[in-house]
N, C-alpha and C positions, 0 to 999 in steps of 0.2 A: 015395653022394656024400660026398667028404671034408668035414668040418665047415667048412673054410676054403676051400672050392672057389673062391669069388668072388675071393679075393686072388691067384689065378693070373694075373689080368689086371693089367698095369702101370697102365693108366688107372684102374682101380678103386682101386688102392692109393694113387694120387695124389689121387683124389677123396676117399678116406677121410681122408687127411691134411688136405686143405683143409676138409672138413666138420668134422673135430675142432677145428681151429684157429678156424673160424668160430663154432661153437657155444660153445667156451670163451670167446671174446671177447664174444659176444652175451650169455651168461649173466652174466659179470662185469659188463657194461654194464648189464643189466637190474637186478641186484642194487644196483649203485651208484646208478642213477637212482631206484629205489624208495625207498632209505634217504635219499638226498639230498633228494628232493622232499617226503617226509613230515617230515624233520627241519626243512625250511624252512618248511613250511605248517602242519603238524599237522592236516591236512584229508584225510579219506578220499576226498572228491570229487576232490582234486588227483591221487590215485592212479587214479581212474576215468579222468581225462583222459589219463593216460599210456597206458592201453590203447586208448582211442578214437583217439588221434592216430596209432597204428601200424596200426589196423585200417581206418580210413576209406579210405586209398588202395587197399587190397585189394578192397573192394567197388566203389569207383568205376572201377577200372581192370580189373575182372575180365574184361570181354570182350576188351580189348586185349592183356592179358598172355599169355593162352593162345594167341591168334593170333600174337603175336610168337614164341612158342616153337615153333610149328608152321611158321613161314615163314622163320625165320632160324636160322643155325647155333646150336644150343643151347649149345654150349661158349662161344661168343663172347658170348651173352647173359649167361650166368652170369659170365663174366669181368668184363663191364661192371658188373653188380650188385655183385660183390665189391669193385670199385674204388670204387663210390659208398658202399658201407658203410664202407669205410676212411676216406674223407673225412668221413663223418658222425661216426665215433668221434673223429677229430681235432678236429672242431668242438665236440663235447661236452667235450673236454679244455680247450679255449680258454675255453668258457663257464663251466665249473665252477671255473676258476682265478680268475674275477672274482666275488667274493662281493657286489660292489656292483651287480650285474646282477639284474633280476627273473627269475622262473622261466619266464615265457612263451616266451623264445627256445628253451628246451629242447624245448618242444612242437613248435616249428617243425622242429627237427632230427629229432625223432621221426617227423614226417610224412615227411621225406626217407628215413628208415630204412624206413618203411612202404612207400614207392614202390619202393625197391630190392628189398625182400623180396617184394613183390607180383609183380615180374617174375622174381625168382630162384626162387620156389617151383615154378611150372609147368615152367620150363626144367630145374631140378634133377631133379624127378620124372620128366620125360620123357627125361632124358639117361641115367639109370641102366640102362635095358634095352640101351642101346648099348654099355655098358662090359664086359658079361659075356655068355657064351653063354646061350641061352634056358634051358637045363637048370639053370644056376647062379643064375637070377634070384631065386627064393624065398630062397636062401641069401644073396644080395646084399642083399635087403630086410632080413633079420634082422640081418646085420652092420652095415648102414647105421644101423638103429635102435640097435644096440649102441654104436656109436661116438657117435651122437647123445647117448645117455644117459650115456656115460662123460664126454663133454664137459659135459653138463648137471650131472654130479656135481662135476666138477673146477672149472668156472668160478665158481660162487657161493662155494665154499669159498676158493679162491685170491683171489677179489674181496674177500670179507669180511676175510681176513687182511691184505690190502694196505690196504684202507680203514681198518681199525683200527690198523694199524702206522703208516700215514702220516698218519692223522688227517683225511683228506678224500678226495673222489672223484677228483681230477685224476690221482693216481698210478694208479688203476684204469683210467682211460681211456687213459692213456699205454701201459700194458701191452696193453690191448685193441687199440689202433691197431697196435702191433707184430705182434700175432697175426694181425690181418686182412691186413697186408702179406704175411706168409708164406703165408697161405691163397690170396691172389690169385696169388702166384707158382706155387703148386702147380697151380692151374687153368690157368695160362698154359702149364705144361709138359706138359699132356695132348695125346696125338696124335689122339684121336678127332675126326672132323669129321662132323657129322650132316647138314649141308646143309639144304636146304629139304624138308620132309616133306610138307606139304599142297600139293596141285596145284590149278590153276584160278584164276581171278581172285578178288580179294577182294570180298566182298559182305556184306550184312547176314546172309544165310543162313549163310555160313561162320563169321561172328563168333559167332552164337548156337548153332552146331552142338553145341558141348560141353554146353550147357544142355539142349538137346533130347535128346541122347544119354543123359545121366544121368537125365533125367525118364523116358525109355522103359525104362531098365534098372533095374528095381525093386530088384534086389539091391544095386546100387551106390548108388542113392538111399537106400535103407533104411540101409546101412551108414554112409554119411558123414553122414546127417542124425541118426542115433542118436548118433554122436560129437559132432555140433554141439550138440544139446540137452542131452545128459548133461553135457558138460564146461562148456557155457555156464551151466548151473544149478549144477553142483557144483564149479566151479573156485574155489579159495580162495587161489590163489598171489598175487593182487593184494593181499590183506590180510595177507600174511605180515610186512611191516614193522610193522603194528600189533601183531600177535601177539608179534613179537620184542621190540618196544619197550615195550608197555603191558601185555601179559597174561603172557608167559613171562619177561620181563625178562632177556634174554640178549644184547643188544647186537648190533652189526653182524656179529661173528663167528658168533653164533647164527643170525642171519638167513641168512648164507651156508650154514650146515649145514641149516637148515630148507629152503631152496630146493633143496639137493642131494638130500635124502631121497627125494623121489618118483623122481628119476633113479636112485638106488641100487637101488630095487626094480625099476624099468623095465629097467635094465641087466642085472640078474640074470636077469630073465625073458626078455630079448631073447637072451642067451647060451644059456639053456635051449632056447629055440625054435630057435636056429640048429642045435643038436645033435639035438634031438628035436622037430621040427615037428609041428603038429597033423595027425593022420592021419585023424580021423573026427570028425563032428559040430562042425566049426569054428564054425558059426553059432550053435549053442546055447551053446557054451562062451563065445563073444564076449558074448552077451547076459548070461550069468551073471557074467561078469567085470566088465561095465559095472554091474551091480547091486552087486557088491562094492565098486566105486569109490564108489558112493553111500554105502554103509555106512561106509567108511573116512572119507569126508568128514564124516559126522556125528560120528564118534568124534573126529576132529581138532578139530571145532568146539567140543565141550564140554570138551576136555582142558585142564587147567592144569599138566600135568606135561610137561616138556621130552622125557623119554624116551618117554612114551606118544604125544606129538605126532609124534615122528620115526618111530615104529613105524607109526602110522596113515598118515603120508605115504608111507612106503615101500610099504605095501600098496596104497595108492591108485596109486602109479606102476606097481607090477607088474601090477595088474589092467588098467590102461589100456593097457599095452604089448601085451597079447593083442589088444585091439581094433585098435590101430595096425598091427600086423603083418598081421593078417587083412584089415583094410580096404585097406591099400596094395597088398598081393599081389592082392586081388580086383580093384581098380581098374585096375591095369596089365595083368594077364592078360586081363581082359575088354574091354580098349579097343584098337582098331586102332592101329598105330604112328603113322599120319598124324594121329590125333586126340588123342594122349596130352597134348599141350601144352594144348589147350582143355579137355579133361576135367580135367587137372591143375590148371588155373586154377580151375575150379568147386570141385574138392576143397580147394584152398588157401583159397578164400573161406570154406568151411565150417570148415576148421581155424582160420583167422584169426578167424572169428566166435566159435568156441568158446573160443579163448585170449584175444586181445586184447578183443574185445567182452565176453567173460566177465568180464575184469578191470573193464571199465566197469560192467557189471551189478553185480558184487560191491561195487564202491565206492559206487555209488548206493544199493544195498540196505542197506549198512552204515550209510550216512548216515541212512536212514529208520528202520531197525529196530534198529541196533546190530550190532556186529561178529559176536558169537557167534550171534545169531539168524539173521543173513544166511547164515552158513556152514551151519548146521544145516538151515535151510529149503532151501538149494540141494541138500544131500544128499538130503533127502526128495523134492525135485523130480526128481532123477536116477532114483530108484527108480520114480517114477510114469512116467517117460519109457520106462524098460525094459518096463514092463507094456504100455503103449500100443503100442510099436514091435513087440513080439512078437505083438500082435493085428493091427495094421495091415499089417505086412510078414511074412506067414508064409514068404515066400521066404527070409528071414534064418535062420529056425529050420531050414530044410531044407538049408542049405549044408553039404556034407560036407567037401570040401577046397577051400580058397580058390584054390589054384593049378591046379585043374582045373574051371573054371566054364564052362558053356556057355550 
């Protein structure tokens, strides 16, 4: 298979453009929000609320979002979500332009972002298999992850430079809004129409079908719960504003580089996997890479060197990328098309819990124990999770190829 086989599809190319612009805008936005909120409050708990505000809608709406992705055209759902995200970016621009306003309205907008992302996640995951031939799907997953990581690299750096040069967050949110407008246009230009995938009347049973399916499929349950608890405990990104401002003393430009470092490692790994996918022992390699994620988290936590911190974050991102590609391929290949939205919703709740709820956990733990202790303890917790999951889910160790699961 050619290394760029998935790009033979026009709709996949447009989706990649939209995804890249969305991620760039989102990462710029996240960087600016983190620095702005911490600069206004000097409180790690304020950073914790940033994560919780975005995660709460995902868990509260999890049954509905997957159902919507399976019963409505997935492209239209995604288009509506991108439009809402654009409006929210514009709202942040207005709010941060008014220094006399309190911080709490920002959390209200973040809830709106969380709602849009809650619906976008399952629709986006379920849409990708419709954009490329089945044989090209693993290649599409790798390139989709690569584009995501390139956007994750670009966004914080650009955001940090704009924030530092302009002296404030409004300019960052203005550029973010423009990027999201273009992303929305790219989604609108796609030709794919999925229509309604799920059949039969809506019922409680159809709503919870995704949860039931994941619970019964131990390989899927093990892989997504491994990511949940490993990143939930080991995630240090919520505390990067504290490290940049108070420990490494590198300012907003340094925060942008720190936020990009995991994505640099992840992007390099994603490109590697696109050219040389895992052919054997994918499950065991995934477990080993999650353990490496924990070790890199510990190294970052104790580092007072900007260079060592960047290297640790890059290794952290590269090791996590192996888990991401393996998990996403496994979930999509092992799930029937008519249930991908609901199963994707469950997966997005786990991802959101590991990321946004992980930010909340990191902020609270840092408030209790101190920043360095919180990060190191999280890395140790990740190593414990790997040992327990290798024991509780022997199916994970036995996975040979994620794209050939029965």
